[in-house]
C-alpha positions as CSV (number, residue, x, y, z in Angstrom):
1,L,-1.9,29.6,4.5
2,Q,-4.2,31.7,2.3
3,V,-1.2,33.0,0.5
4,N,0.3,29.5,-0.1
5,M,-3.3,28.3,-1.2
6,V,-3.4,31.0,-3.9
7,A,0.3,30.6,-4.8
8,S,-0.1,26.8,-5.1
9,A,-3.2,27.2,-7.2
10,L,-1.5,29.7,-9.6
11,F,1.7,27.5,-9.8
12,T,-0.5,24.4,-10.7
13,L,-2.7,26.1,-13.3
14,P,0.0,26.1,-16.0
15,F,0.4,22.4,-15.7
16,F,-3.3,21.8,-16.7
17,A,-3.3,24.6,-19.3
18,L,-0.1,23.8,-21.1
19,G,0.4,20.0,-20.3
20,P,3.0,18.3,-18.3
21,F,6.0,18.6,-20.7
22,E,5.3,22.3,-21.4
23,F,4.9,23.0,-17.7
24,A,8.3,21.2,-17.1
25,S,10.1,23.2,-19.5
26,L,9.0,26.2,-17.5
27,L,10.7,24.8,-14.4
28,V,14.0,24.2,-16.1
29,D,13.9,27.9,-17.5
30,G,13.5,26.6,-21.1
31,S,17.1,24.9,-21.1
32,V,15.2,21.7,-22.0
33,S,12.3,22.0,-24.4
34,A,8.9,20.3,-23.9
35,A,9.8,18.3,-27.2
36,Q,12.9,16.9,-25.7
37,M,11.1,15.9,-22.5
38,G,8.4,14.2,-24.5
39,S,10.6,12.1,-26.5
40,G,12.7,9.1,-25.8
41,P,12.2,5.9,-23.7
42,A,11.9,7.8,-20.3
43,A,9.3,10.1,-21.6
44,P,6.3,8.0,-20.2
45,F,8.0,7.8,-16.8
46,L,8.7,11.5,-16.6
47,K,5.1,12.2,-17.7
48,H,3.9,10.0,-14.8
49,L,6.1,11.8,-12.3
50,L,5.0,15.2,-13.5
51,W,1.3,14.1,-13.1
52,V,2.1,12.7,-9.5
53,D,3.7,16.2,-8.7
54,A,0.7,18.1,-10.0
55,I,-1.7,16.0,-8.0
56,K,0.5,16.6,-4.9
57,N,0.2,20.4,-5.7
58,C,-3.4,20.1,-5.7
59,L,-3.4,18.4,-2.4
60,I,-1.2,21.1,-0.9
61,T,-3.8,23.7,-2.2
62,Y,-6.5,21.6,-0.6
63,W,-4.6,21.5,2.7
64,C,-4.0,25.2,2.8
65,H,-7.8,25.8,2.1
66,I,-9.1,23.5,4.8
67,A,-6.4,24.4,7.4
68,Q,-7.7,28.0,7.4
69,G,-10.4,26.7,9.7
70,W,-8.0,25.0,12.1
71,T,-6.7,26.6,15.3
72,A,-3.7,28.8,15.0
73,K,-1.4,26.3,16.8
74,V,-2.4,23.5,14.2
75,Q,-2.0,26.2,11.3
76,K,1.6,26.8,12.5
77,Q,2.4,23.1,12.5
78,V,1.2,22.8,8.9
79,I,3.4,25.7,8.0
80,V,6.3,24.0,9.7
81,G,5.7,20.9,7.7
82,F,5.6,23.0,4.4
83,V,8.8,24.6,5.4
84,A,10.5,21.3,6.3
85,M,9.2,19.9,2.9
86,W,10.8,22.8,1.0
87,A,14.0,22.6,3.1
88,S,14.2,19.0,2.1
89,L,13.7,19.7,-1.5
90,L,16.0,22.6,-2.1
91,P,19.2,20.7,-1.8
92,L,18.2,18.7,-4.8
93,F,18.8,21.7,-7.0
94,K,22.4,21.5,-6.0
95,F,22.9,17.7,-5.9
96,A,20.3,16.3,-8.4
97,N,19.4,19.4,-10.6
98,P,17.0,18.7,-13.4
99,V,19.4,20.6,-15.7
100,A,22.8,19.0,-16.2
101,G,25.6,21.3,-15.2
102,S,23.4,23.7,-13.3
103,N,22.7,24.2,-9.7
104,A,20.5,27.4,-10.0
105,L,16.9,27.5,-9.0
106,P,14.4,27.9,-11.7
107,P,12.6,31.4,-11.5
108,P,9.2,29.8,-10.9
109,V,10.6,28.0,-7.8
110,I,12.4,31.2,-6.5
111,A,9.0,33.1,-6.9
112,Y,6.9,30.4,-5.1
113,C,9.5,30.1,-2.3
114,A,9.8,33.9,-1.8
115,V,6.0,34.5,-1.6
116,T,5.2,31.6,0.6
117,W,8.1,31.8,3.0
118,T,7.5,35.4,3.4
119,A,3.9,34.6,4.3
120,Y,4.9,31.8,6.5
121,A,7.4,33.9,8.4
122,L,4.9,36.6,9.1
123,A,2.4,33.8,10.2
124,L,4.9,32.3,12.5
125,V,5.8,35.6,14.3
126,E,2.1,36.8,14.4
127,K,0.8,37.0,18.1
128,P,-2.5,35.2,18.6
129,K,-5.5,37.5,18.7
130,K,-7.3,37.7,21.9
131,K,-10.9,36.5,21.9
132,R,-13.5,38.9,23.0
133,A,-15.5,37.9,25.8
134,A,-19.1,37.0,25.1
135,A,-21.8,39.5,26.0
136,K,-23.8,38.7,28.9
137,K,-27.5,38.2,28.2
138,K,-29.9,40.1,30.5
């Protein structure tokens, strides 16, 4: 979850640094420009959705931060939830891709999934550490 917290924070920073439309142009690998996204009658709706997504990413970063204090069992449940979320989202790139005629994953999505899923896999197979017995007081 520490890795996901850092990756999520780094993934969200460009949104706030560049603005919603510039950030979104990165997600479609530059095939649709920020100017194109920011014009037309659907632009306000798209901007709204991009802000909702950015706030969702901030919430994921927060969950990853606070979950570090939870038990290993609960942390694994959080990880399973994040994997299920991504497993639900990835088919959208085939059936509802943001770039017409493409079913490729954008490079930022590939990088995010590769880093976080590798960390998840390692965390899910990790054996719980045995707690040391408390020292007896004399």
